[in-house]
C-alpha positions as CSV (number, residue, x, y, z in Angstrom):
1,M,141.3,-96.6,84.6
2,P,143.8,-94.8,83.5
3,H,143.2,-93.9,79.6
4,P,145.5,-96.8,77.3
5,E,147.2,-94.0,75.6
6,Y,148.0,-92.2,78.7
7,E,149.9,-94.9,80.0
8,R,152.0,-95.4,76.9
9,L,152.7,-91.6,77.2
10,V,153.5,-92.2,80.8
11,R,155.6,-95.2,80.3
12,C,157.7,-93.2,76.9
13,R,158.0,-90.4,79.7
14,D,159.3,-91.8,82.5
15,A,161.8,-94.2,80.0
16,V,163.2,-90.1,78.6
17,A,163.6,-89.8,82.3
18,A,165.6,-91.9,83.6
19,K,167.8,-91.8,80.6
20,T,168.1,-88.1,81.7
21,G,168.2,-88.0,85.4
22,G,165.0,-86.1,85.9
23,F,165.9,-83.5,84.0
24,R,163.5,-81.0,84.2
25,P,162.7,-78.7,81.1
26,R,160.8,-75.5,80.8
27,I,160.5,-74.7,77.3
28,A,160.0,-77.2,75.2
29,L,161.8,-77.3,71.2
30,V,160.8,-78.6,67.9
31,L,163.4,-77.9,65.1
32,G,161.7,-78.8,61.2
33,S,163.9,-79.2,58.5
34,G,167.6,-77.9,57.7
35,L,167.1,-76.0,61.2
36,G,168.7,-78.4,63.4
37,P,172.3,-76.5,63.2
38,L,169.5,-74.6,65.7
39,A,171.2,-77.3,68.6
40,E,174.5,-76.4,68.4
41,R,173.5,-73.7,70.6
42,M,172.6,-75.8,73.2
43,D,174.2,-76.8,76.4
44,V,174.2,-80.1,75.5
45,R,173.8,-82.2,78.6
46,Y,171.5,-85.1,77.5
47,A,170.5,-86.5,74.1
48,V,168.2,-89.6,74.0
49,P,167.2,-90.9,70.7
50,Y,163.6,-92.1,69.4
51,A,165.1,-95.3,68.4
52,D,165.8,-95.9,72.0
53,V,162.7,-95.4,73.4
54,D,160.0,-98.1,73.6
55,G,156.9,-96.9,72.0
56,M,158.2,-93.9,70.6
57,P,157.6,-93.3,66.4
58,V,160.6,-92.6,65.3
59,S,161.1,-90.3,61.8
60,T,161.8,-91.1,58.8
61,V,162.7,-88.0,57.0
62,P,165.8,-86.5,55.8
63,G,167.2,-83.3,57.7
64,H,164.9,-84.9,60.5
65,A,167.6,-86.8,63.0
66,G,165.2,-87.8,65.7
67,R,166.3,-87.5,68.9
68,Y,165.6,-85.0,72.3
69,L,168.2,-83.4,73.1
70,F,168.5,-81.7,76.6
71,G,170.0,-79.2,77.9
72,Y,170.2,-75.4,78.9
73,I,170.2,-72.5,76.0
74,G,171.2,-69.0,78.0
75,G,170.8,-70.1,81.2
76,V,167.0,-71.8,80.3
77,P,166.7,-75.4,80.8
78,V,164.9,-76.6,76.8
79,V,163.9,-80.1,76.0
80,C,164.8,-79.9,71.7
81,M,162.8,-82.2,69.2
82,Q,165.7,-82.5,67.0
83,G,163.0,-84.1,64.0
84,R,159.7,-85.1,64.1
85,V,157.7,-87.4,63.0
86,H,154.8,-86.5,60.7
87,F,151.3,-87.6,59.2
88,Y,152.6,-88.5,55.6
89,E,154.9,-91.0,57.0
90,G,152.1,-93.8,58.0
91,L,151.9,-93.0,61.5
92,P,148.3,-92.4,63.0
93,V,147.9,-89.2,64.2
94,R,148.1,-89.1,67.7
95,D,152.0,-91.2,67.3
96,V,152.4,-88.2,65.3
97,V,152.1,-86.0,68.5
98,L,153.4,-88.4,70.7
99,P,156.5,-87.1,71.3
100,V,155.3,-82.9,72.2
101,R,152.8,-84.4,74.9
102,V,156.0,-86.5,75.8
103,M,157.5,-83.4,76.7
104,G,154.8,-81.8,78.3
105,L,154.4,-84.6,80.6
106,L,158.5,-84.0,81.0
107,G,157.7,-80.6,82.9
108,A,157.4,-78.2,79.5
109,R,155.2,-75.7,80.0
110,T,155.7,-73.6,77.2
111,L,156.4,-75.4,73.2
112,F,158.9,-73.6,70.4
113,L,157.8,-74.9,67.4
114,T,159.2,-74.4,63.3
115,N,159.2,-76.2,60.2
116,A,159.8,-75.0,57.2
117,A,157.4,-73.9,55.0
118,G,156.4,-72.8,51.5
119,G,155.5,-69.3,51.1
120,V,151.5,-68.9,49.8
121,D,152.0,-64.9,49.9
122,P,153.5,-64.0,46.3
123,A,155.0,-60.9,48.3
124,M,156.5,-62.6,51.6
125,P,160.1,-63.0,50.1
126,T,162.4,-66.2,50.4
127,P,163.7,-67.3,52.8
128,S,162.0,-64.9,55.7
129,L,160.2,-65.7,58.7
130,M,156.7,-65.8,60.0
131,V,155.1,-65.8,63.3
132,I,152.2,-68.1,63.3
133,A,149.7,-66.0,64.3
134,D,147.0,-68.7,63.5
135,H,146.8,-72.1,61.6
136,I,144.3,-74.0,59.4
137,L,144.3,-77.9,59.5
138,F,143.5,-79.6,56.1
139,G,143.3,-82.9,55.3
140,V,144.9,-84.3,58.5
141,P,142.5,-86.0,61.5
142,N,142.7,-83.9,64.4
143,P,144.9,-85.4,67.4
144,L,142.2,-85.3,70.0
145,A,139.8,-86.6,68.0
146,G,138.5,-90.6,69.2
147,P,137.8,-91.1,73.3
148,N,139.0,-88.0,75.3
149,I,142.5,-88.1,77.3
150,D,140.9,-87.2,80.4
151,E,144.1,-87.5,82.4
152,L,145.9,-84.6,80.2
153,G,143.3,-81.9,79.1
154,P,139.1,-81.4,78.8
155,R,137.0,-82.7,75.7
156,F,136.4,-80.6,74.3
157,P,139.4,-77.2,75.1
158,D,139.3,-73.6,73.2
159,M,141.7,-73.3,70.1
160,S,140.7,-69.1,69.6
161,A,144.3,-68.5,71.1
162,V,145.9,-71.3,70.3
163,Y,149.3,-69.5,69.1
164,D,150.2,-66.7,72.8
165,P,150.0,-63.9,71.6
166,M,152.3,-62.0,74.4
167,L,154.8,-64.8,72.7
168,R,154.3,-63.1,69.4
169,A,154.9,-59.6,69.8
170,L,157.8,-61.0,71.7
171,L,159.1,-62.9,68.4
172,L,157.9,-59.9,66.7
173,E,160.5,-57.8,68.6
174,H,162.8,-59.5,68.7
175,G,163.4,-60.8,64.6
176,H,163.2,-56.9,64.2
177,K,165.1,-55.6,65.9
178,M,167.7,-58.3,64.9
179,G,167.0,-56.9,61.1
180,L,165.7,-60.3,60.1
181,P,163.2,-60.4,57.6
182,M,160.0,-61.4,59.6
183,S,156.2,-61.0,59.4
184,E,153.3,-62.8,60.8
185,G,150.4,-64.9,59.1
186,V,148.2,-68.1,59.3
187,Y,150.0,-71.2,58.8
188,I,148.1,-74.1,56.8
189,Q,148.7,-77.8,57.8
190,M,148.6,-80.2,54.5
191,S,148.9,-84.1,54.6
192,G,152.3,-84.0,52.1
193,P,154.2,-85.7,51.1
194,S,153.6,-84.8,48.0
195,F,154.0,-81.2,47.1
196,E,150.5,-79.3,46.6
197,T,149.2,-78.5,43.5
198,P,148.7,-74.9,41.8
199,A,145.3,-75.4,43.0
200,E,145.3,-75.9,46.4
201,I,147.6,-73.3,47.0
202,R,145.3,-70.5,45.2
203,M,142.7,-72.4,47.8
204,A,144.9,-71.8,50.8
205,G,145.7,-68.3,49.1
206,L,141.5,-67.5,49.4
207,L,141.5,-69.4,52.8
208,G,143.6,-66.6,54.5
209,A,147.1,-68.3,54.9
210,G,150.2,-67.6,54.5
211,A,152.9,-70.2,54.5
212,V,152.0,-74.2,53.6
213,G,153.8,-77.1,55.2
214,M,153.0,-81.1,56.7
215,S,153.3,-79.8,60.4
216,T,153.1,-78.5,63.6
217,A,149.4,-77.5,63.6
218,V,149.2,-81.3,64.5
219,E,151.5,-80.3,67.7
220,A,149.7,-76.8,68.3
221,V,146.4,-78.5,69.4
222,A,147.7,-81.3,71.2
223,A,150.2,-79.0,73.0
224,R,146.8,-76.3,73.8
225,H,145.4,-79.3,75.1
226,M,147.7,-79.6,77.5
227,G,147.4,-76.4,79.1
228,L,151.3,-75.7,77.4
229,R,151.7,-71.9,75.4
230,V,152.9,-72.1,72.8
231,C,154.3,-69.8,69.6
232,G,155.6,-71.2,66.4
233,V,157.8,-69.8,63.0
234,S,157.6,-71.1,60.3
235,C,160.8,-70.5,58.0
236,I,160.2,-69.9,54.5
237,T,162.3,-71.9,52.1
238,N,159.8,-71.3,48.9
239,K,157.3,-70.1,47.0
240,A,154.5,-72.7,46.7
241,A,153.2,-74.0,43.8
242,G,152.1,-72.5,40.9
243,L,153.8,-68.8,42.2
244,E,156.6,-69.1,40.2
245,A,156.2,-70.1,36.4
246,D,158.5,-73.8,35.3
247,H,159.6,-73.8,38.7
248,T,159.7,-77.3,39.9
249,L,160.3,-78.0,43.5
250,T,162.7,-80.9,45.6
251,H,163.6,-81.5,49.2
252,A,166.7,-80.8,48.6
253,E,165.5,-76.3,47.7
254,V,163.9,-76.7,51.0
255,M,166.7,-77.6,53.2
256,A,169.2,-75.6,51.5
257,A,166.9,-72.6,52.1
258,G,167.1,-74.2,55.3
259,D,170.5,-74.2,55.8
260,A,170.7,-70.3,54.3
261,I,168.8,-69.1,56.9
262,A,169.5,-71.7,60.1
263,A,172.4,-69.1,61.8
264,R,170.4,-66.1,62.1
265,F,167.8,-67.8,63.0
266,S,169.6,-69.8,65.6
267,A,170.3,-66.7,67.2
268,L,167.1,-65.4,67.3
269,T,166.0,-68.4,69.4
270,A,168.6,-68.2,71.4
271,A,168.5,-64.4,71.8
272,V,163.9,-64.5,72.6
273,I,164.0,-68.0,75.0
274,P,165.5,-66.9,78.3
275,A,163.1,-63.9,77.6
276,I,160.2,-66.4,77.0
277,D,160.8,-67.8,80.3
278,R,160.4,-64.7,81.5
279,L,157.2,-63.4,79.8
280,T,155.7,-67.7,81.5
281,A,157.3,-67.5,84.4
282,D,154.4,-67.0,85.6
283,S,152.6,-70.4,84.3
284,R,155.0,-72.9,85.1
285,E,154.8,-75.6,87.2
286,E,157.3,-75.4,89.7
């Protein structure tokens, strides 16, 4: 008998497909806080609000439009999450990763994750971009906990290379060619919604993290469980707590910094999507 959560995913997939004429994306994008304008570079054919899909969680965070966009970037068929849902919104983690799983069931074989993050490394400039090399999941449940959804993947999936090395190299190559402030590092996901304390940031630094945020890692785990190739970029919008004396962190600051780099990040993404598509052609299911 199918896993009940798999049946729910299939219902959501079928409901979305019915609204998009069976559009089959090859690459899936998730846009983080302040990065929604990237969608302006898409040749959008369909927009599906999460609220219009029965069983789909709905984003409640400012800066997250809460909808799927289907269309083309550089001629490549893509599906874009313009806004995500978060564990701190009071949702079970299975709901947090549901939209990503649905994109995989719709046909996407590569997932490109983005987020707004705080810089843990004091030397990291703001704003800048950090290609995610690995992650630490801290204080948030693993999305694969509980009975395994055998229809999606194995009980004990390997996570030794969550973020595809070839895709990471491609992102860095394109970023450097465009003169963007780019680095590579480890991302740590904490639960939120409060910003981290200075002590927590010192801990994150000791663990090897370069950036901290409240999303992304659980989505990457769920995607790898399904066999998708994954890459990710953090937009470093601010210095994390304790790195700047007497500085109070706000969501408005995160949004403003995201806006400041959104145009350059959008240009990078538009340039790299066709290259990712060519690189991953052998892993697609036609």
